[in-house]
Every structure is written in C-alpha cells, then in structure tokens.
N, C-alpha and C positions, 0 to 999 in steps of 0.2 A: 881187573874188574870183569865180572862175567857179563855175557851178552844180555841176559835177562834183566839185570839191574840197569844196564844202559838203556834198554828199551823202555823200562819204567820211567827213567829220567826224561827220555825223549817224548814219550806219550804225555807225561805230566806237563812238560814245557809247552807242547803243542796245544794242549787243552786249557792251559792256564796262562796263556800269553799276557792277557790283560792284568791278571794278578801280579805276574812277574814285573810288568812295566810299572805298576803302582809301587812296587818294591825297589824300583830303579835298576832292574835287571832285564837283560834280553834273554831270549830263549837260549842262545848260544852260551852266554856267560853263565846262566844257571846250570846248563849241562856240564860245562867245564868245571865249575865249582863243585857240582855234585860228584863228578869223577874224582876230584881231589879229596873231598870228604870221605868218599867210599874206600879210600886206601887203608883206613883203619876200621876196626870193628866198631868203635864208638861212633865214628863218622857215618858208617853205614846205617847204624841204628838211628842216629840223629836225622839223617836225610829221609829215611823211611818214616820216621815219626812226623817230620815236617809235611811230607806228602799226604800222609793219612789225616793230619789236622786240616789241610786244605780241602781234602775230599769230604771230610765231615762238614766243613763250612759250606761247601757246595750243596751237600744233601740238605742241610738245614735251610738254605735259601730255597731249594726246590720245595721242601715241605711247607715253608711259609707261603710260597706262591700257590701251592695246591690248596692250602687253607683259605687263602683269599678267594680263590675260584669257588670253593665250596660255599663260602659265606655269601658270595654274590648270587649263586644259584639258589641258596636257601632263601635269600631275600626275594628273589623272583617267585619262588613257590609261595612265600607268605603273601606277596602281592596278589597272586592268582587266587589263593584261598580267600583273601579279603573280597576280591571281585565276585567270587562264587557265592560268598555269604550274602552279598548285596543282591545278587540275582535271585537267590533262593528266598530272600526276605521280601521280595516285591510282591 
C-alpha cells in the first residue's frame, strides 16, 4: 500500500473517530481493515468511496448548521425591522 493512501486512512480515522465508534470500530481497527481492503483494486475503490461518502455527510451537516445560523440571523433582522417600523410609526 502506498504511503499516500495510508495517510488518507489515518487522517480519516483521526477526524471521524466518533463516527467509527458508532460503527463499532476503533481508529486502529479501521486503519487495519482499510489496509486489508486496499490490497485489491476493488477494495481500494470501495474504501475511497466510503471515505468520500462520510466526507459528504460531514459537509451536509456543516451546510445544515450554516443554514440554521443564517435563519437565526435573518430572524434577528426581521425583529429589528419590526422595531424600526414601530419607531418610525410613532
């Protein structure tokens, strides 16, 4: 296995420890299993696919969190506009 692929596995395991725990895997067991999978071309592709799917899920979560933040800020702007209209109407 090349060093680049092993680094990918290690970086993934480090940044997704909680996800791996939810799947019943430790970082070390994931890395070892990934090394075994990567011994075949099909396995390399499957593990890369798995990692990309997890990264997409992470990005979708970040997008959702950003949308929630945007919505809260928009609600604050709406509240301010309502107060401004009351002040202007006095």
